[in-house]
Backbone as JSON, one array per atom type, in Angstrom:
{
  "sequence": "MDADFVVFISHRTLMTALTILLPILGSALLVGILVGLFQAVTSIQEVTLTFIPKIAVVGLVILFLIPWMLDIVTRFSLLIFDQITMLGR",
  "N": [[11.63, 37.11, -8.22], [8.89, 37.32, -6.28], [7.06, 37.79, -3.15], [4.39, 37.02, -3.51], [4.51, 35.09, -5.52], [5.93, 33.03, -4.24], [4.15, 32.41, -2.17], [1.99, 31.52, -3.71], [3.07, 29.21, -5.01], [3.73, 27.7, -2.74], [1.2, 27.33, -1.61], [-0.13, 25.86, -3.66], [1.48, 23.58, -3.65], [1.05, 22.5, -1.06], [-1.75, 22.06, -1.2], [-1.88, 20.19, -3.26], [-0.46, 18.04, -2.13], [-2.11, 17.49, 0.1], [-4.47, 16.78, -1.25], [-3.74, 14.41, -2.47], [-3.02, 12.82, -0.29], [-5.21, 12.71, 1.51], [-7.34, 10.75, 0.85], [-5.96, 8.36, 1.35], [-5.08, 8.57, 4.04], [-7.58, 8.97, 5.22], [-8.9, 6.52, 4.73], [-7.28, 4.8, 6.23], [-7.76, 5.85, 8.77], [-10.52, 5.34, 9.04], [-10.58, 2.5, 8.97], [-9.03, 2.0, 11.24], [-10.71, 3.04, 13.25], [-12.93, 1.34, 12.97], [-11.79, -1.2, 13.54], [-10.93, -0.71, 16.13], [-13.41, -0.29, 17.37], [-14.48, -2.85, 17.01], [-12.67, -4.29, 18.59], [-13.28, -3.21, 21.08], [-15.91, -4.04, 21.47], [-15.74, -6.84, 21.4], [-13.88, -7.36, 23.33], [-11.28, -8.04, 22.7], [-7.97, -7.57, 23.04], [-5.7, -7.28, 21.33], [-2.76, -5.98, 20.16], [-1.55, -6.01, 17.67], [-3.6, -6.45, 15.91], [-4.71, -4.33, 14.49], [-2.91, -3.61, 12.51], [-2.69, -5.29, 10.15], [-5.28, -5.12, 8.77], [-5.25, -2.31, 8.26], [-2.93, -1.98, 6.66], [-3.65, -3.55, 4.47], [-5.98, -2.24, 3.49], [-5.02, 0.36, 2.96], [-3.09, -0.27, 1.03], [-4.79, -1.27, -1.02], [-6.32, 1.04, -1.55], [-4.34, 2.79, -2.49], [-3.55, 1.32, -4.74], [-5.88, 1.4, -6.35], [-6.17, 4.14, -6.71], [-3.94, 5.08, -8.04], [-3.83, 5.95, -10.86], [-5.33, 8.35, -10.72], [-3.85, 9.8, -8.81], [-1.41, 10.07, -10.17], [-2.24, 11.66, -12.31], [-2.88, 14.05, -10.97], [-0.36, 14.76, -9.9], [1.07, 15.04, -12.27], [-0.27, 17.22, -13.49], [0.33, 19.17, -11.57], [3.12, 19.25, -11.79], [3.4, 20.21, -14.42], [2.26, 22.73, -14.06], [4.16, 23.89, -12.32], [6.44, 23.87, -13.98], [5.54, 25.6, -15.99], [5.31, 27.94, -14.5], [7.99, 28.34, -13.87], [9.08, 28.88, -16.38], [7.74, 31.29, -16.93], [8.8, 32.85, -14.94], [11.39, 33.14, -15.77], [11.25, 34.95, -17.84]],
  "CA": [[10.68, 36.28, -7.52], [8.34, 38.1, -5.17], [6.39, 37.02, -2.1], [3.16, 36.43, -4.04], [4.87, 33.88, -6.24], [6.3, 32.02, -3.25], [2.91, 32.01, -1.5], [1.21, 30.75, -4.68], [3.69, 27.89, -5.17], [3.59, 26.98, -1.47], [-0.21, 26.95, -1.47], [-0.42, 24.8, -4.62], [2.19, 22.38, -3.2], [0.33, 21.94, 0.08], [-3.05, 21.57, -1.65], [-1.65, 18.96, -4.02], [-0.1, 16.98, -1.17], [-3.31, 17.12, 0.86], [-5.41, 16.11, -2.13], [-3.28, 13.04, -2.7], [-2.91, 12.05, 0.96], [-6.44, 12.58, 2.28], [-8.03, 9.46, 0.72], [-5.16, 7.3, 1.97], [-5.17, 8.73, 5.49], [-8.97, 8.78, 5.62], [-9.21, 5.1, 4.76], [-6.58, 4.23, 7.39], [-8.48, 6.3, 9.95], [-11.79, 4.61, 9.11], [-10.29, 1.12, 9.35], [-8.59, 2.02, 12.63], [-11.89, 3.22, 14.11], [-13.75, 0.12, 12.92], [-11.1, -2.26, 14.27], [-11.0, -0.33, 17.55], [-14.77, -0.57, 17.82], [-14.57, -4.3, 17.08], [-11.92, -4.73, 19.76], [-14.0, -2.81, 22.29], [-17.12, -4.85, 21.6], [-15.4, -8.25, 21.66], [-12.87, -7.39, 24.4], [-10.01, -8.55, 22.2], [-6.99, -6.49, 23.21], [-4.5, -7.61, 20.59], [-2.2, -4.75, 19.63], [-1.2, -6.17, 16.26], [-4.81, -6.69, 15.11], [-5.04, -3.18, 13.65], [-1.93, -3.38, 11.46], [-2.95, -6.01, 8.9], [-6.35, -4.48, 8.01], [-4.83, -0.99, 7.79], [-2.0, -2.15, 5.55], [-4.39, -4.08, 3.31], [-6.87, -1.21, 2.95], [-4.18, 1.43, 2.4], [-2.54, -0.81, -0.21], [-5.85, -1.29, -2.03], [-6.67, 2.42, -1.92], [-3.26, 3.29, -3.34], [-3.61, 0.6, -6.01], [-7.0, 1.89, -7.14], [-6.07, 5.58, -6.96], [-2.68, 5.46, -8.7], [-4.01, 6.79, -12.04], [-5.79, 9.66, -10.29], [-2.74, 10.49, -8.17], [-0.44, 10.44, -11.21], [-2.8, 12.78, -13.04], [-2.73, 15.25, -10.15], [1.06, 15.1, -9.83], [1.47, 15.51, -13.6], [-0.78, 18.58, -13.66], [1.1, 20.04, -10.69], [4.45, 19.42, -12.37], [3.27, 21.1, -15.56], [2.06, 24.07, -13.51], [5.44, 24.37, -11.82], [7.31, 24.17, -15.13], [5.03, 26.81, -16.63], [5.67, 29.07, -13.64], [9.43, 28.55, -13.99], [9.34, 29.59, -17.65], [7.27, 32.66, -16.79], [9.72, 33.56, -14.05], [12.6, 33.43, -16.52], [11.04, 36.02, -18.84]],
  "C": [[10.19, 37.07, -6.31], [7.59, 37.19, -4.21], [5.11, 36.37, -2.6], [3.42, 35.13, -4.77], [5.19, 32.74, -5.28], [5.06, 31.51, -2.53], [2.07, 31.15, -2.43], [1.76, 29.33, -4.82], [3.54, 27.07, -3.9], [2.16, 26.48, -1.28], [-0.55, 25.79, -2.4], [0.26, 23.49, -4.2], [1.46, 21.72, -2.05], [-1.03, 21.37, -0.32], [-2.92, 20.27, -2.45], [-1.32, 17.8, -3.09], [-1.31, 16.54, -0.37], [-4.32, 16.37, 0.0], [-5.01, 14.66, -2.36], [-3.34, 12.21, -1.42], [-4.23, 11.83, 1.69], [-7.19, 11.26, 2.06], [-7.28, 8.31, 1.41], [-5.28, 7.38, 3.5], [-6.59, 8.53, 6.0], [-9.36, 7.32, 5.69], [-8.52, 4.41, 5.94], [-7.28, 4.62, 8.69], [-9.78, 5.52, 10.13], [-11.57, 3.16, 9.53], [-9.83, 1.05, 10.8], [-9.75, 2.17, 13.6], [-12.73, 1.96, 14.13], [-13.1, -1.03, 13.68], [-11.1, -1.96, 15.76], [-12.37, -0.59, 18.15], [-14.98, -2.07, 17.96], [-13.84, -4.83, 18.31], [-12.63, -4.36, 21.05], [-15.22, -3.68, 22.52], [-16.78, -6.28, 21.99], [-14.39, -8.43, 22.78], [-11.59, -8.08, 23.98], [-9.01, -7.39, 22.26], [-5.66, -6.85, 22.58], [-3.99, -6.35, 19.88], [-1.96, -4.85, 18.12], [-2.42, -6.36, 15.36], [-5.11, -5.53, 14.17], [-4.1, -3.04, 12.45], [-2.29, -4.03, 10.13], [-4.13, -5.41, 8.14], [-5.98, -3.1, 7.48], [-3.91, -1.09, 6.59], [-2.72, -2.61, 4.31], [-5.25, -2.99, 2.67], [-6.06, -0.07, 2.32], [-3.55, 0.96, 1.09], [-3.56, -0.84, -1.33], [-6.24, 0.11, -2.49], [-5.59, 3.01, -2.82], [-3.3, 2.63, -4.71], [-4.71, 1.13, -6.91], [-6.87, 3.37, -7.52], [-4.79, 6.02, -7.66], [-2.91, 6.3, -9.96], [-4.44, 8.22, -11.69], [-4.66, 10.46, -9.65], [-1.69, 10.92, -9.2], [-0.94, 11.6, -12.04], [-2.62, 14.09, -12.27], [-1.27, 15.7, -10.09], [1.56, 15.62, -11.18], [0.99, 16.94, -13.84], [-0.01, 19.57, -12.79], [2.49, 20.3, -11.26], [4.42, 20.35, -13.58], [3.05, 22.55, -15.12], [3.37, 24.67, -13.02], [6.37, 24.72, -12.96], [6.84, 25.41, -15.87], [5.4, 28.05, -15.81], [7.17, 29.38, -13.73], [9.74, 29.29, -15.29], [8.85, 31.02, -17.61], [8.2, 33.49, -15.93], [10.99, 33.97, -14.8], [12.45, 34.55, -17.52], [11.3, 37.37, -18.3]]
}
């Protein structure tokens, strides 16, 4: 196992994790900004107001994207297993 192999696997792992997490984190960020803007406009300073919309939106995004996320994780797992078999030769 050389350094190129480790860099390749590390890069693919980070890219896969970012690909899966960015839609979830992006939706939470967008909802947080919108709720913060709503709070600033209406002068409602309730701390817990941001939690319920964020949880609901993140839950819906995960629910709708589960097939896509499973496809990405499956392809990544197959890539890793293929690399392991090549390493053993």
